C-alpha positions in Angstrom: -7.6 72.0 -12.6 -5.6 71.3 -9.5 -2.9 73.7 -10.7 -5.4 76.5 -11.1 -6.7 75.8 -7.6 -3.2 76.1 -6.0 -2.4 79.3 -7.9 -5.7 80.9 -6.8 -5.2 79.8 -3.1 -1.6 81.0 -2.9 -2.6 84.3 -4.5 -5.4 84.8 -2.1 -3.7 83.6 1.1 -0.1 84.7 0.5 -0.5 87.5 -1.9 2.2 86.2 -4.1 3.0 88.2 -7.2 2.2 86.9 -10.7 5.9 86.7 -11.5 6.6 84.6 -8.4 3.7 82.3 -8.9 4.8 81.7 -12.5 8.4 80.9 -11.3 7.1 78.7 -8.4 4.8 76.6 -10.6 7.0 76.8 -13.7 4.3 78.0 -15.9 3.8 81.1 -18.1 2.5 84.3 -16.5 -0.4 84.1 -19.0 -1.4 80.9 -17.3 -1.2 82.5 -13.9 -3.5 85.4 -15.1 -6.0 82.8 -16.5 -6.1 81.0 -13.1 -6.6 84.3 -11.2 -9.4 85.3 -13.6 -11.4 82.0 -13.6 -11.4 78.7 -11.7 -11.8 76.7 -14.9 -9.1 76.6 -17.5 -10.2 78.1 -20.9 -11.2 75.5 -23.5 -8.5 74.5 -25.9 -9.0 75.1 -29.6 -8.3 71.9 -31.6 -5.3 72.2 -33.8 -5.7 71.9 -37.5 -4.3 68.5 -38.4 -2.7 67.9 -41.7 -3.4 64.6 -43.5 -0.4 64.2 -45.9 -1.5 60.6 -47.1 -5.0 61.7 -48.0 -4.3 65.3 -49.1 -3.6 64.4 -52.8 -6.8 62.3 -53.0 -9.1 65.0 -51.5 -10.2 66.4 -54.9 -11.0 62.8 -56.0 -13.2 62.3 -53.0 -15.0 65.6 -53.6 -15.6 64.6 -57.3 -17.1 61.3 -56.3 -19.4 62.7 -53.6 -20.5 65.6 -55.9 -21.3 63.1 -58.7 -23.4 61.1 -56.2 -25.8 64.0 -56.0 -27.1 63.0 -59.5 -27.4 59.2 -58.9 -30.0 57.2 -56.9 -29.6 57.9 -53.2 -29.2 54.2 -52.3 -26.2 53.9 -54.7 -24.1 56.7 -53.3 -20.6 56.3 -51.8 -20.2 55.5 -48.2 -17.0 56.3 -46.3 -16.1 52.6 -46.5 -16.7 52.4 -50.2 -14.6 55.6 -50.7 -11.8 54.1 -48.8 -12.0 50.8 -50.8 -11.9 52.7 -54.1 -9.0 54.8 -53.0 -7.0 51.7 -52.0 -8.0 49.6 -55.1 -8.0 52.3 -57.8 -5.7 55.1 -56.6 -3.2 53.1 -54.7 -3.6 55.1 -51.6 -2.0 54.0 -48.3 -4.4 55.4 -45.7 -6.4 54.2 -42.8 -10.2 53.8 -43.1 -10.7 55.9 -40.0 -8.9 58.9 -41.7 -11.1 58.6 -44.8 -14.2 58.3 -42.7 -13.5 61.6 -40.9 -12.8 63.4 -44.2 -15.9 61.9 -45.9 -18.1 62.9 -43.0 -16.8 66.5 -43.1 -17.2 66.7 -46.9 -20.7 65.2 -46.9 -21.8 67.8 -44.4 -20.4 70.5 -46.6 -22.1 69.0 -49.7 -25.3 68.2 -47.9 -25.5 64.5 -48.7 -24.7 62.9 -45.3 -26.9 60.0 -44.2 -26.9 57.4 -41.4 -28.1 53.8 -41.6 -28.9 51.9 -38.4 -29.4 48.1 -38.4 -30.3 45.5 -35.8 -27.9 42.5 -35.6 -29.5 39.1 -35.1 -28.2 35.6 -34.2 -29.8 32.3 -35.4 -28.9 28.6 -35.3 -27.4 27.1 -38.5 -30.0 26.4 -41.1 -32.9 27.7 -39.0 -33.8 30.9 -40.9 -33.3 33.1 -43.9 -34.6 36.4 -45.0 -35.8 37.4 -48.5 -36.6 40.8 -50.1 -36.4 42.8 -53.3 -34.3 45.9 -53.7 -34.1 48.4 -56.5 -31.0 49.3 -58.4 -30.1 51.4 -61.4 -27.6 50.1 -64.0 -26.5 51.2 -67.4 -27.6 48.6 -69.9 -26.6 49.3 -73.5 -26.0 52.9 -72.6 -29.4 53.4 -71.0 -29.9 54.0 -67.3 -32.3 51.2 -66.3 -34.0 50.3 -63.1 -34.0 46.6 -62.2 -35.2 44.6 -59.2 -32.7 42.5 -57.3 -33.9 39.5 -55.4 -32.0 39.0 -52.1 -32.0 35.8 -50.1 -29.8 35.8 -47.0 -29.1 33.0 -44.5 -29.3 34.6 -41.0 -26.6 32.4 -39.4 -23.8 32.6 -41.9 -24.8 35.9 -43.7 -24.3 34.1 -47.0 -26.5 35.8 -49.6 -27.6 35.2 -53.2 -28.6 38.0 -55.5 -30.5 37.7 -58.8 -31.7 40.6 -61.0 -35.1 40.7 -62.8 -37.0 43.2 -64.9 -39.7 43.4 -62.2 -40.7 41.9 -58.9 -43.6 39.8 -60.2 -44.5 36.4 -58.9 -42.4 34.6 -61.5 -39.3 36.6 -60.4 -40.0 35.8 -56.7 -40.2 32.1 -57.5 -37.3 32.0 -59.9 -35.2 33.9 -57.3 -36.0 31.3 -54.7 -35.0 28.4 -57.0 -31.7 29.9 -58.0 -30.9 30.8 -54.4 -31.7 27.3 -53.1 -29.6 25.8 -55.8 -26.6 28.0 -55.0 -26.9 27.5 -51.3 -27.3 23.8 -51.7 -30.4 23.6 -49.5 -33.4 25.3 -48.0 -33.6 27.1 -44.6 -36.4 25.9 -42.2 -38.0 29.3 -42.2 -37.8 32.5 -44.3 -38.8 36.0 -43.2 -40.7 38.3 -45.7 -42.4 41.6 -45.7 -45.8 41.7 -47.3 -44.7 41.0 -50.9 -47.8 41.1 -53.2 -46.6 38.0 -55.2 -46.8 36.0 -51.9 -49.6 37.7 -49.9 -53.0 38.4 -51.4 -54.4 39.9 -48.3 -53.0 41.3 -45.0 -55.2 40.3 -42.0 -55.1 41.3 -38.4 -51.8 40.9 -36.6 -49.5 38.5 -38.5 -52.2 36.6 -40.2 -52.0 36.6 -44.0 -53.9 35.2 -46.9 -51.2 33.7 -49.1 -51.4 33.2 -52.9 -52.1 29.7 -54.0 -48.8 29.6 -56.0 -46.8 30.7 -53.0 -48.3 28.1 -50.9 -47.4 25.5 -53.5 -43.8 26.8 -53.5 -43.6 26.5 -49.7 -45.0 23.1 -49.8 -42.7 21.9 -52.5 -39.5 23.0 -50.7 -41.0 22.4 -47.2 -40.1 25.7 -45.5 -42.2 28.0 -43.2 -42.9 31.6 -44.0 -42.8 34.4 -41.4 -44.4 37.7 -42.4 -43.2 40.9 -40.7 -45.4 43.7 -39.4 -46.5 46.1 -42.2 -44.5 49.3 -42.9 -41.6 50.6 -40.9 -42.7 48.9 -37.8 -41.6 45.5 -39.2 -38.4 46.6 -40.8 -36.3 45.6 -37.8 -37.8 42.1 -37.9 -35.8 41.3 -41.0 -32.9 43.6 -40.3 -30.4 41.2 -41.8 -31.7 41.4 -45.4 -32.6 45.1 -45.0 -28.9 45.8 -44.2 -27.8 43.3 -46.9 -29.7 45.2 -49.6 -28.0 48.4 -48.8 -24.6 46.9 -48.2 -24.5 45.0 -51.4 -25.7 47.9 -53.4 -23.0 50.2 -52.0 -20.2 47.7 -52.2 -20.8 46.3 -55.7 -23.1 48.8 -57.5 -21.1 51.9 -56.8 -20.1 53.3 -59.3 -23.2 52.4 -61.3 -22.3 49.3 -63.4 -22.3 49.3 -67.2 -23.3 46.1 -68.9 -24.5 44.9 -72.2 -27.6 42.9 -71.0 -29.4 41.7 -67.9 -27.7 38.3 -68.3 -24.3 40.0 -68.1 -25.4 41.9 -65.0 -26.5 38.6 -63.4 -23.1 37.2 -64.1 -21.6 40.2 -62.4 -23.9 39.6 -59.4 -22.8 35.9 -59.2 -19.2 37.0 -59.2 -19.9 39.5 -56.4 -21.5 36.8 -54.3 -18.5 34.6 -54.7 -16.2 37.5 -53.7 -18.3 38.2 -50.6 -17.5 34.7 -49.3 -14.2 36.1 -48.2 -15.6 39.0 -46.1 -15.9 39.0 -42.3 -19.1 40.1 -40.5 -18.6 42.1 -37.3 -18.6 39.8 -34.3 -18.0 36.6 -36.2 -14.6 34.8 -36.2 -14.9 33.0 -39.6 -15.5 34.3 -43.1 -19.0 34.2 -44.7 -17.9 31.4 -47.0 -16.5 29.3 -44.2 -19.6 29.7 -42.1 -21.9 29.0 -45.1 -19.9 25.8 -45.8 -20.4 24.7 -42.1 -24.1 25.7 -42.2 -24.9 23.8 -45.5 -25.5 20.4 -43.9 -28.1 21.9 -41.6 -30.2 23.1 -44.5 -33.1 21.0 -45.7 -32.2 19.0 -48.8 -33.5 20.1 -52.2 -36.4 18.0 -53.7 -35.7 15.7 -56.6 -37.8 17.8 -59.0 -37.5 21.6 -59.1 -40.6 23.8 -58.8 -42.0 25.3 -62.0 -41.7 29.1 -61.5 -43.3 30.1 -64.8 -46.6 31.8 -65.1 -48.9 30.4 -67.8 -50.5 32.9 -70.3 -52.3 32.5 -73.6 -52.0 35.7 -75.7 -53.0 36.0 -79.3 -50.5 37.0 -81.9 -51.4 40.2 -83.9 -51.1 40.8 -87.6 -47.5 41.8 -87.1 -46.7 38.4 -85.6 -46.3 39.8 -82.1 -47.7 38.9 -78.7 -48.3 41.3 -75.9 -46.9 40.2 -72.6 -46.6 42.4 -69.5 -46.4 45.7 -71.3 -44.2 44.7 -74.2 -44.4 43.1 -77.7 -42.5 39.9 -78.5 -42.3 38.4 -82.0 -43.3 34.9 -83.1 -42.8 33.2 -86.4 -45.1 34.8 -89.0 -47.1 31.6 -89.5 -48.6 32.0 -86.1 -50.1 35.4 -86.7 -53.7 35.6 -85.5 -53.4 32.5 -83.4 -53.5 32.0 -79.6 -50.2 30.6 -78.2 -49.1 29.2 -74.9 -46.6 31.4 -73.1 -44.5 30.4 -70.1 -43.6 33.7 -68.4 -40.4 33.4 -66.3 -38.5 36.0 -64.3 -35.9 36.5 -67.1 -37.3 34.8 -70.2 -40.5 34.3 -72.1 -41.0 30.9 -73.8 -43.7 30.6 -76.5 -45.2 27.2 -77.4 -47.6 26.0 -80.1 -49.0 22.5 -79.7 -46.5 21.8 -77.0 -43.5 22.7 -79.2 -41.3 25.7 -78.4 -41.5 28.2 -81.3 -39.8 31.3 -79.7 -37.7 32.2 -76.7 -37.1 35.8 -75.7 -35.2 37.6 -72.9 -37.7 39.8 -71.0 -37.8 43.4 -71.9 -36.7 45.9 -69.3 -38.8 48.7 -70.7 -42.5 49.1 -70.9 -43.9 49.4 -74.4 -40.8 47.9 -76.0 -40.7 45.6 -79.1 -38.5 42.5 -79.0 -38.5 41.2 -82.5 -36.2 38.5 -84.0 -35.3 38.8 -87.6 -35.5 35.0 -88.0 -39.3 35.1 -87.3 -39.9 37.2 -90.4 -37.6 35.6 -93.0 -40.4 33.7 -94.9 -42.5 36.9 -95.2 -39.4 38.9 -96.3 -38.6 36.4 -98.9 -42.0 37.3 -100.6 -41.6 41.0 -99.8 -37.8 41.8 -99.9 -38.4 45.5 -100.1 -39.6 45.5 -96.5 -36.3 44.4 -95.1 -34.1 47.6 -95.3 -36.3 49.7 -93.0 -37.6 46.9 -90.8 -37.5 47.0 -87.0 -36.3 43.3 -86.8 -33.3 44.2 -89.0 -32.4 47.2 -86.8 -32.6 45.2 -83.6 -30.5 42.4 -85.2 -27.8 44.9 -86.1 -27.8 46.3 -82.5 -27.6 42.8 -80.9 -24.8 41.7 -83.3 -26.9 38.9 -84.9 -26.6 40.8 -88.3 -22.9 41.4 -88.7 -20.6 43.2 -91.1 -20.1 40.0 -93.0 -23.9 39.9 -93.7 -23.8 43.5 -94.7 -21.0 42.9 -97.2 -22.8 40.0 -98.8 -26.1 41.9 -99.0 -24.4 44.9 -100.6 -22.6 42.8 -103.1 -25.7 40.7 -104.0 -27.8 43.8 -104.6 -25.2 45.4 -106.8 -24.9 42.3 -109.0 -28.4 40.8 -108.9 -30.6 43.9 -108.1 -32.4 44.9 -104.9 -35.1 42.1 -104.9 -33.0 39.1 -106.0 -30.0 40.3 -103.9 -32.1 40.5 -100.8 -33.6 37.1 -101.4 -30.0 35.7 -101.7 -29.3 37.2 -98.3 -32.4 35.7 -96.8 -31.3 32.3 -98.1 -28.1 32.8 -96.2 -30.0 33.9 -93.0 -32.1 30.8 -93.2 -28.9 28.7 -92.9 -28.6 29.9 -89.3 -31.6 27.7 -88.4 -29.7 24.5 -89.2 -26.0 25.4 -88.9 -24.0 27.0 -86.2 -23.8 30.8 -86.4 -19.9 30.8 -86.4 -19.9 28.3 -89.3 -22.2 30.5 -91.5 -20.3 33.6 -90.5 -16.9 32.0 -91.4 -18.3 30.8 -94.7 -19.4 34.4 -95.5 -15.8 35.6 -94.7 -14.4 32.8 -97.0 -16.5 33.6 -100.1 -16.0 37.3 -99.5 -12.5 36.8 -100.8 -13.9 35.4 -104.0 -16.6 38.1 -104.4 -19.3 35.5 -104.7 -23.0 36.1 -104.2 -24.0 32.4 -104.4 -26.0 31.4 -101.3 -25.5 27.7 -102.2 -21.8 28.2 -102.0 -22.2 29.7 -98.6 -24.2 26.6 -97.5 -21.5 24.2 -98.8 -18.7 26.0 -97.1 -20.7 26.4 -93.8 -21.4 22.7 -93.7 -17.7 21.9 -94.4 -16.6 24.3 -91.6 -19.3 22.8 -89.2 -17.9 19.4 -89.9 -14.3 20.6 -89.1 -12.9 19.7 -92.6 -9.8 21.9 -93.0 -9.3 25.7 -92.7 -12.0 28.1 -93.7 -12.1 28.9 -97.4 -9.8 26.0 -98.5 -12.4 24.3 -100.6 -13.5 27.5 -102.2 -10.0 28.6 -103.0 -9.1 25.3 -104.5 -12.2 25.3 -106.6 -11.3 28.8 -107.9 -7.7 27.7 -108.7 -9.0 24.7 -110.7 -11.5 26.9 -112.5 -9.3 29.7 -113.6 -5.7 28.2 -113.8 -6.3 25.2 -116.2 -3.5 24.7 -118.8 -4.1 26.1 -122.3 -5.4 23.5 -124.9 -2.9 22.1 -127.4 -2.6 19.5 -130.3 0.4 17.5 -129.0 -1.7 14.5 -128.2 -3.3 14.5 -131.6 0.1 14.8 -133.4 1.4 11.9 -131.3 -1.6 9.8 -132.4 -1.0 10.6 -136.0 2.6 9.6 -135.8 1.8 6.4 -134.1 -0.7 5.5 -136.9 1.9 6.4 -139.6 4.5 4.2 -138.0 2.1 1.2 -138.0 
């Protein structure tokens, strides 16, 4: 700017030529002409910078961001997640800031750019926590399934616990609290909530709420206070810690979309992710989340001697197919209870069925409305009388899918039907399946493998071998093989003993 001013003054006052001005100020004549033409230097065009470290990975980033267009918006890649995956999976040596600039440019081109703003908060140790549910989509058994993840985050240390459920019902809310308190080793003095229907039955004026009786009982049992935020977007900033945690956790650990075999396997994955997060640093804090949580734990209120019962009591009636209807899905019970009312303890992840105070069935909750969760064991007595119903039955199909009905069972059944006929062969299989009620699954399965080498279809022999295996007596199949050797390898009969007897009598 000052250079342009001197050139313009000298040109005006001294009438110096362009050539002399360029020589005097040691600049190009083009610069002199620019100064004479305008007082302000022309804007500089930014040079195109080459990113050699990131260049080979640019197609990979484009593929990830393009694939994000077909997945839930809240589980798409952020610039930080792209950088983490490039370092962990591609072995890239590149700065996060470089990746951030490229991702921002590519997102604008693709049309998927978003911005998330959060409000940081500071709280004394043990004083407060925040709780909320967040949606996530995961692949379970090859099916893209939506689940609800309960988040409870300590405001001081940022330590969080995550538990997945089929829905965000009252039983899930309570069970999430119980597991979170157990993992944290205590209870914060106050917990912030939005207006969750399992906890709030009616929203009154201001911050007044009519809480559900069961939620009041939960608060009383664990002796913590509840703070309810303003309804809608107005209250989102009042629990900004957990709002940010829901998004951060989903982007960090659920991108790409996880593939698991069951909800239990997914919860194991969440627990491992919580443990891994103990090593992260939150902006503005000197210690890791794990170190701060360890220091905060003594400030939490102690857990009561007896845990709170999170289950919801129901009393459905079993239909003629030995099924009960619970929260939009059918669950099997033993056939002897068909047509009877049963006591059900509905939990966030399991359904326990009782008759006269005794547990008769336990199921993992279905993740899909209208589903049937049927155990083959519940129908064995009926199938013993109607063996023809087994091949096309839903319980058998589900047992095959879950792995409860294995290739060893299939081989025994096929061999038994070939030798004994369809009906008797199926009944022999059912006798084997009934052994699972009293003997370990691995023992019965090993016994089936053992007698498979003999080609036997004797269910009693399976029972003998399974009991021997369960008791730990020798390697699998040893008894059966020795019995076979004794049966088929006996020496041929002879008269040598009789001849010796005759010679002895003659001598006497």
